[in-house]
N, C-alpha and C positions, 0 to 999 in steps of 0.2 A: 292886493297883496296875496300871494299864494301861501296857503297853509299846508304843510306836508310833514309827515312823520316817516323817517327812514330808519330801518334797522339793518345794520351791517353785521352779519354773522361771521363772514370771512371775506377774503379778497374777491371771491367770485360768487358770493351768496348774499344778496341784498333784497330787502322787502320794502316797498314804498306804498304809502297811502296818501292820496290827495284828500285831506280832511275837509276842504271846502265842499266837496261833493257828498259828504256824509252828514247825517243828522247830528247836531251838536249834543254833547253830553254835559249835564250839570256837574259842578265840582264835587258835590257830595256823592252823587251816583258814581262818578269816576273813582273817587277815593275808596268807596265801598267795593267796587268791582276789582280794583287793584289789590285791596286787602284780601278779598276772596281768592284771587289768583295766587297771591303770595303764599297763602296757606295751602291751597290745593296742590301747588307745584312743589311744596316742601322747601321753599326758599329760605336761605339763611341770611341774616344781616351781614353787610359788608364790614361794618365797623365793630371793633372789639367791645365797645361800650354797649352794643346792642341797639343803638339808636338807628332808625331807618328813615333817611330823608326821602322825600318824594322822588327825586331824581334817582336815588339808589334803588327804590322800589321798581321804577320803570325799567331800569337796567337789569336788575336781577330777574324780574318776571320774564323779560325777553330772553335772557340767557337760559333760564330753566325751561321756557316754552320750546325753544329749539326750532329747527326747521319744520318739524311736523305741525306744530300749532301755528307758527307764523305763516306757514303755507296754506292754512285753512282760512280762506278769504273772510268768512264771517267773524272768526275769532280775531284775526289780525285787524279788521276794521274796528272792532270793539276796543281792542288794545290801543289803536291809534287815536280813537276818539277820547279814551280815558287819559292817555298820555298828554294829549293836546289840552284837555280840560284842566288837569292838575298842574301842569307846568306853565300853562298860559303863555306859550310862545308860538309864533307862526311856523317856524322851521325848527324841527327837532331831529337830531341825528343821534341814534343809539348805536354805538360801536361796541359790540359785545367782545370782540377780540381784544380791543384796547381798554375795555372796561371804562368807557367814557360816555357822557351825554353832553352834546353841544347844542347850542341854540343859534 
């Protein structure tokens, strides 16, 4: 089975990572990395309650990272490894424009 993370910023801007070719990341390490990025990128919770689901965190970090960070291969590979570890799904599509994460 192929494991892939896709981030769609717009109709013509997409980033893909074949997670099978990357070193796996542990769940705790992935959570910690996403938490650090959430803070570093000044992300805001999507929900009025302030609760941040893991899928929300993956989405908001991608949105705030933008094309500049997503275009940085090392950063994007780490992001993909973290998203794959915390969501535990083989295929993950993060559609920033639609504000959705699908598996």
